[in-house]
C-alpha positions in Angstrom: 106.2 86.9 109.1 109.6 88.4 108.8 108.5 89.8 105.3 104.8 91.2 106.3 107.0 93.0 109.1 108.9 93.9 106.6 106.7 95.1 104.6 104.9 97.4 107.2 107.6 98.8 108.2 108.4 100.1 104.6 105.2 101.3 104.5 105.4 103.3 107.7 108.5 104.9 106.2 106.9 105.6 103.4 103.7 107.8 104.8 106.9 109.5 107.0 108.7 110.5 103.9 105.8 111.6 102.3 104.7 113.7 105.3 108.4 115.5 105.3 107.7 116.1 101.7 104.4 117.6 102.0 105.9 120.1 104.6 108.9 121.0 103.0 106.2 122.1 100.3 103.9 123.6 102.3 106.8 125.5 103.9 108.1 126.3 100.8 104.8 127.8 99.5 104.2 130.1 102.6 107.7 131.4 101.9 107.2 132.0 98.5 103.3 133.5 98.7 103.6 135.1 102.7 105.6 138.1 102.9 102.9 139.9 101.0 100.4 139.7 102.8 102.4 139.8 105.9 103.5 143.0 105.0 100.2 144.4 104.7 98.9 146.3 107.5 95.1 145.7 108.0 93.1 146.5 110.9 91.3 143.4 111.3 94.4 141.4 110.6 95.7 143.2 113.5 92.6 142.5 115.3 93.4 138.9 116.2 95.1 138.7 119.9 93.2 136.6 121.3 94.4 137.2 124.6 93.0 140.7 124.4 89.9 139.6 122.6 89.1 136.8 125.5 88.0 140.2 127.3 84.7 139.8 125.6 83.6 136.7 126.8 83.0 138.4 130.3 80.0 140.1 128.3 78.1 137.2 128.4 77.5 136.5 132.1 76.5 140.5 132.2 72.8 141.0 132.8 70.5 143.0 130.4 70.7 146.7 131.1 74.1 146.2 133.3 76.9 148.4 131.8 79.8 147.2 134.0 80.9 144.7 131.2 80.9 146.9 128.5 82.7 149.6 130.7 85.3 147.2 131.8 86.1 146.3 128.2 86.2 149.9 126.9 87.7 151.5 129.7 91.1 150.3 129.3 91.4 150.8 125.4 90.5 154.1 126.0 93.6 156.8 125.9 93.9 160.3 127.1 95.6 162.7 124.5 97.7 165.9 125.4 98.8 167.7 122.5 101.1 170.7 122.5 101.1 173.2 119.9 103.6 176.6 119.4 101.0 178.9 119.6 99.9 178.0 116.3 96.4 176.6 117.3 94.2 178.6 116.4 91.6 179.2 120.0 87.9 180.1 120.1 87.8 183.6 118.8 84.7 183.4 116.8 80.6 182.3 117.9 80.8 179.7 120.8 79.2 177.8 118.4 82.3 175.7 116.4 82.4 171.9 117.9 85.8 171.9 117.2 87.2 174.8 119.3 85.2 173.6 122.4 85.9 169.4 121.6 89.2 170.4 122.0 89.1 170.4 126.0 90.4 172.5 128.9 93.9 174.2 128.6 93.4 175.6 124.9 95.0 178.8 124.6 95.2 182.5 122.2 97.7 182.4 119.6 101.1 183.9 120.4 100.9 182.9 124.2 103.5 180.6 124.5 103.0 176.7 124.0 99.1 175.7 123.9 97.8 172.5 125.3 94.9 170.7 123.9 93.1 167.7 125.5 91.3 164.9 123.6 90.7 161.2 123.6 91.7 158.4 121.4 91.0 154.9 121.1 93.3 151.7 120.7 92.7 149.6 117.6 95.7 147.2 117.9 97.7 145.6 120.8 101.1 146.9 119.4 99.9 150.5 120.0 97.9 152.2 116.8 95.1 154.8 117.9 92.7 156.6 116.4 91.4 160.1 117.2 90.7 163.1 116.0 92.6 165.2 113.2 91.8 168.5 115.4 93.0 167.1 118.8 96.7 166.6 116.7 97.0 169.1 114.6 99.7 171.6 114.3 101.0 169.7 117.3 104.6 169.4 118.1 104.6 167.2 120.5 101.9 164.7 121.1 101.3 162.6 124.4 99.2 159.7 125.2 98.6 159.0 128.9 96.7 155.0 129.6 94.2 154.4 131.3 96.5 152.9 133.6 98.8 156.1 134.0 101.6 154.9 131.7 102.4 157.8 129.3 103.8 158.2 126.2 105.0 160.5 123.7 103.6 159.2 120.1 104.3 158.9 116.4 101.8 160.8 114.4 101.4 157.7 111.4 99.0 160.2 109.3 95.4 162.6 109.1 92.8 163.3 107.0 91.0 166.3 107.3 88.0 165.2 105.1 86.3 163.0 107.9 88.4 164.9 111.0 90.2 161.7 111.9 94.1 160.9 112.4 96.3 157.5 113.5 98.9 157.9 116.2 101.0 155.2 117.3 103.0 154.4 120.7 106.2 152.1 121.5 104.2 149.7 123.4 102.9 146.1 123.0 100.1 144.3 124.3 97.9 146.6 124.9 94.2 146.5 125.1 92.0 147.1 122.6 88.7 147.6 121.3 87.1 145.3 118.8 85.5 146.8 115.5 82.0 146.7 115.0 79.6 147.2 111.9 78.1 150.8 111.7 76.1 149.4 109.0 74.0 147.8 111.3 73.5 150.5 114.0 70.1 151.2 114.3 68.3 154.1 115.8 67.3 153.4 119.6 70.2 151.0 120.1 71.8 151.7 123.4 75.2 152.9 123.2 78.0 154.2 125.5 80.1 157.1 124.9 84.2 156.6 126.9 86.4 159.4 126.9 88.0 162.3 128.7 85.9 165.3 128.9 87.0 168.2 131.2 90.4 166.6 132.0 88.7 163.5 134.0 90.1 160.7 132.4 88.0 157.4 131.7 84.6 158.9 132.1 81.7 156.7 130.7 77.9 157.8 129.6 74.8 155.9 128.7 72.6 157.1 125.4 70.9 155.6 122.3 71.7 156.2 118.8 69.5 159.6 118.6 70.3 159.5 114.5 72.1 158.1 111.7 73.5 159.7 108.6 73.6 162.5 110.1 75.3 166.1 107.8 75.6 169.1 110.1 78.2 170.6 107.5 80.7 170.7 110.0 83.7 169.6 108.5 83.2 171.0 105.2 82.7 174.1 106.7 86.3 174.2 107.7 87.3 174.3 104.0 87.9 170.7 103.2 86.7 170.2 99.6 86.4 166.5 99.9 84.7 166.7 103.0 83.0 163.2 104.1 80.1 163.8 107.0 77.8 160.4 107.9 77.7 160.9 111.4 75.7 158.8 114.5 73.9 161.3 116.5 73.8 160.2 120.5 72.4 161.6 123.0 75.0 160.2 125.5 76.6 162.8 127.5 79.8 163.9 125.7 82.1 167.1 126.3 85.0 168.9 125.6 87.7 166.3 125.8 85.7 163.8 124.6 86.8 164.4 120.7 88.5 161.0 119.4 87.1 159.0 122.4 84.8 155.7 121.7 81.6 154.9 121.0 80.4 151.7 122.0 77.3 149.0 121.1 76.4 146.6 124.0 78.6 144.0 123.0 82.1 146.8 123.5 82.5 147.1 120.1 83.5 150.2 118.5 80.9 151.5 116.6 82.2 155.3 116.2 84.8 158.0 117.2 83.0 161.0 119.0 83.5 163.8 117.0 81.5 167.0 117.6 78.8 168.2 119.5 76.2 170.5 119.1 75.6 173.2 121.7 74.8 177.0 122.3 77.4 176.9 125.1 80.1 174.1 124.3 79.0 171.8 126.9 76.6 168.6 126.5 73.1 169.3 125.1 72.0 166.5 124.1 73.4 165.9 120.9 76.7 164.3 120.0 78.3 163.4 116.8 80.3 159.7 115.9 82.3 159.4 112.6 81.0 155.7 111.9 83.4 152.8 112.7 82.8 151.4 108.9 84.4 154.7 107.4 87.2 155.2 110.3 88.6 151.4 108.7 89.2 152.3 105.3 90.5 155.8 106.4 93.0 154.2 109.0 93.7 151.5 106.6 95.0 153.9 103.8 97.0 156.1 106.5 98.6 153.2 107.8 99.3 151.4 104.1 100.1 154.5 102.1 100.7 157.5 104.2 98.0 158.7 102.5 93.9 158.2 102.0 93.5 156.9 98.6 90.2 159.1 97.8 88.0 157.7 94.8 85.8 160.6 93.4 82.6 159.3 91.7 82.5 162.7 89.6 79.3 164.0 90.2 77.2 166.9 91.6 74.3 165.6 93.4 70.9 166.6 95.6 68.9 165.8 97.6 65.0 164.6 96.7 62.8 166.9 98.4 59.3 166.5 97.4 59.8 170.0 95.5 62.4 168.4 93.7 60.7 165.5 92.8 57.7 167.6 91.5 60.0 169.9 89.5 61.9 166.8 87.8 58.7 164.5 87.6 60.0 162.2 89.7 57.5 159.6 91.0 59.2 159.2 94.1 61.5 160.3 96.9 64.2 157.2 96.8 67.5 157.9 95.9 69.8 160.7 95.4 69.3 163.0 92.4 72.5 163.5 89.8 72.6 167.9 89.5 75.5 167.6 87.5 78.3 165.3 85.9 82.0 166.3 85.7 83.3 165.7 82.6 85.7 162.9 82.0 84.7 161.9 85.4 84.1 158.3 87.1 80.5 158.4 86.5 80.5 159.9 82.7 82.6 157.5 81.4 80.1 154.9 83.6 77.2 156.3 81.2 75.8 158.2 84.6 73.9 161.6 82.9 72.4 164.5 84.5 69.2 164.2 85.6 69.5 160.6 86.7 68.7 159.3 90.2 71.6 156.9 92.0 69.5 154.0 93.6 71.9 152.1 95.6 75.8 151.7 94.5 78.1 148.6 95.9 74.8 146.7 96.7 74.0 149.5 99.2 71.0 151.5 98.8 71.7 155.5 99.0 69.1 157.4 100.2 70.7 160.7 101.2 73.6 162.5 99.9 75.7 161.7 103.4 75.1 157.7 102.5 76.6 158.1 99.2 79.5 160.0 100.1 79.9 157.4 102.8 80.2 154.4 100.3 82.0 156.0 97.1 84.7 156.9 100.2 85.2 153.6 101.5 86.9 153.0 97.9 90.2 153.6 96.5 90.8 155.1 93.0 90.7 152.4 90.3 88.3 150.1 92.0 85.0 149.1 89.8 81.5 149.4 91.6 78.0 148.4 90.4 75.7 151.8 90.3 71.8 151.1 89.8 70.5 154.5 88.5 66.7 155.2 87.8 65.8 157.1 84.1 63.0 157.7 82.5 61.4 155.4 85.7 63.3 152.6 84.6 66.7 151.2 86.6 69.7 150.6 85.2 72.8 148.9 86.4 75.9 150.7 85.3 79.5 149.7 86.1 82.2 152.5 87.2 85.8 153.0 87.9 86.2 155.0 90.5 89.1 157.6 89.7 91.0 159.9 92.3 91.0 163.7 92.0 93.2 164.2 89.9 91.3 162.0 86.9 93.8 158.3 87.2 92.5 155.0 88.5 95.4 154.4 90.1 96.6 155.0 93.7 98.6 158.0 94.7 101.7 157.9 96.3 102.4 160.1 99.4 105.2 162.4 99.7 106.2 162.4 103.3 109.0 165.1 102.6 106.4 167.5 101.0 104.6 167.1 104.4 107.5 168.1 106.3 109.8 170.3 104.7 110.7 174.0 105.5 112.9 176.0 103.3 114.3 172.9 101.4 115.0 171.1 104.7 113.1 168.1 104.7 112.9 166.2 108.0 111.4 162.6 108.9 110.5 161.3 112.0 113.4 159.1 114.0 113.0 155.4 114.6 113.4 153.7 118.0 116.4 152.4 116.8 117.9 155.5 115.8 117.2 157.1 119.1 118.8 154.3 120.9 121.4 154.5 119.2 122.4 158.1 119.2 121.1 158.6 122.6 118.0 161.1 122.1 115.1 161.0 124.4 113.5 163.3 121.1 114.8 164.7 117.9 113.9 164.3 114.3 116.3 163.1 111.3 117.1 165.6 108.7 116.5 163.8 105.9 117.5 165.6 102.8 118.7 169.5 101.9 118.3 170.7 98.7 119.3 174.7 99.4 118.0 177.7 101.6 119.0 179.0 104.9 119.5 175.3 106.4 121.9 174.7 103.9 123.7 177.8 104.4 123.8 177.7 107.9 126.1 174.0 107.5 123.1 171.8 108.5 124.0 168.4 107.5 122.1 165.4 106.1 121.6 163.2 108.6 121.6 165.5 111.6 119.4 164.9 114.1 117.6 167.9 115.2 116.3 167.6 119.1 115.9 171.5 119.8 114.6 174.8 118.2 115.2 178.0 119.9 114.9 175.7 123.0 111.9 173.6 122.4 112.3 170.3 121.9 111.0 168.4 119.1 109.1 165.6 119.0 108.0 165.1 115.1 108.8 166.3 111.6 105.4 167.9 111.6 105.8 169.7 114.6 108.9 171.0 113.5 107.7 172.5 110.5 104.7 173.5 112.8 107.3 175.6 115.3 109.6 176.8 112.1 106.7 178.4 110.8 106.0 180.4 113.5 109.5 181.6 114.1 110.9 184.5 112.1 114.6 186.1 112.3 117.5 184.5 113.7 116.6 181.1 115.6 119.1 178.4 117.1 118.5 175.0 116.1 120.4 172.3 118.7 121.1 168.7 118.3 123.4 165.6 117.3 124.8 164.4 114.3 124.7 161.1 112.9 128.1 160.3 114.5 126.7 161.1 118.2 128.6 165.0 118.3 126.8 167.7 119.9 126.5 170.6 117.5 124.5 173.8 117.5 123.2 176.0 114.2 122.7 179.5 113.9 120.3 179.6 111.3 118.9 183.1 109.8 115.1 182.1 108.9 113.5 184.0 105.5 111.4 186.8 105.6 107.5 186.2 105.6 107.1 186.9 102.1 109.6 184.4 101.3 108.4 181.7 103.5 104.7 182.5 101.7 105.8 181.8 98.5 107.4 178.0 99.3 
């Protein structure tokens, strides 16, 4: 009996030791392999806050055609954005057809009339403070203020922008924030109900209802602003949106974000039944790039394309109107290297059907340089499957490195945004850090590297990009105030280079 009991004890001790050994091995494996994945900044990975996602459970009890549940989910996750510039933002100086001019919202002023304030909207996409808005809401802004639905106010950090899709990413120093769950814009169908949420005419948390009027709209708006690689494949809606709605949310009946409201088509600049939103699937890729790399990793196929009309089909001898016609192929581009020729018709890319140039642009825009993608083409009425390795605009099959200093440099002085720890340690409410000085007027004035610039000509500085914007608007002698890395307050007189010298930078 004692031997049996001893055997049982030994068996349990053996199992316990095996379990402990397994735990140690698992922990070692986690420590060895997990850091790479945990360092990745990805929207989907950030949308895992169970307390916030639990809000969606309430929608199950909401009757059909009752949109109170959707509104209760969307309203707290849509913010009011107020951007202060130094008079450098371009006002409504042309015809009143420009959606961007009107969509910035009330308070927008002409240049050289002092600081101007633009009003727009934004969408919280993670509980730790990441916000998506439109580039034209925040461009050239020195101070970006975010007002939450509960009236809490923050100064936002500009993470990155992309003019080619008119998107921008901000971040505020706050946690446990309500956010919108990302939907699938490829599943959006014409006729579906959608809700638009934003801040038109400074009227906070305005909710309007409509349907999806069309998908895949290309209104040539972003490209008309001089953006060569513009991607326009908008969701069109008749939900009422007006000046100040820019950057706001377009939400489906499940409370999921399907688009970022971006533009309106109107003779007057106010609601006329036509609103356009950037699809959320394209937004995901752009935002992930800005969060991970600081810039968009844009893949290029290397073709000139045309919509297939009946006239084109008759001219080229095409038997149907499916696909997108290849009018030309760039030498040594991804398409040419894959075997695509002038006169081919692209039928699908990456397993997704292609029937318009805007759809092809959106699909390519979801990839990065170096990605391999299967393309089905039609040539002489025969289908062929090819594999293309997409390239960057410089013809490279690799990711590009963002140069922050090149964006935030003025006459040899590079600046970066200050961190919360730096502001706390130096007792700063605002300011940017001088990261490098290679020469120029600032080095001559004695400003040291590591200096915190808080004011330029009595105007407070909140971001590196904003500081550059202020400096570009000034001329002659200016005054720069701030603190050294040791906390000592200092003032420097700086004589800026002449306009000609500035233009040569």
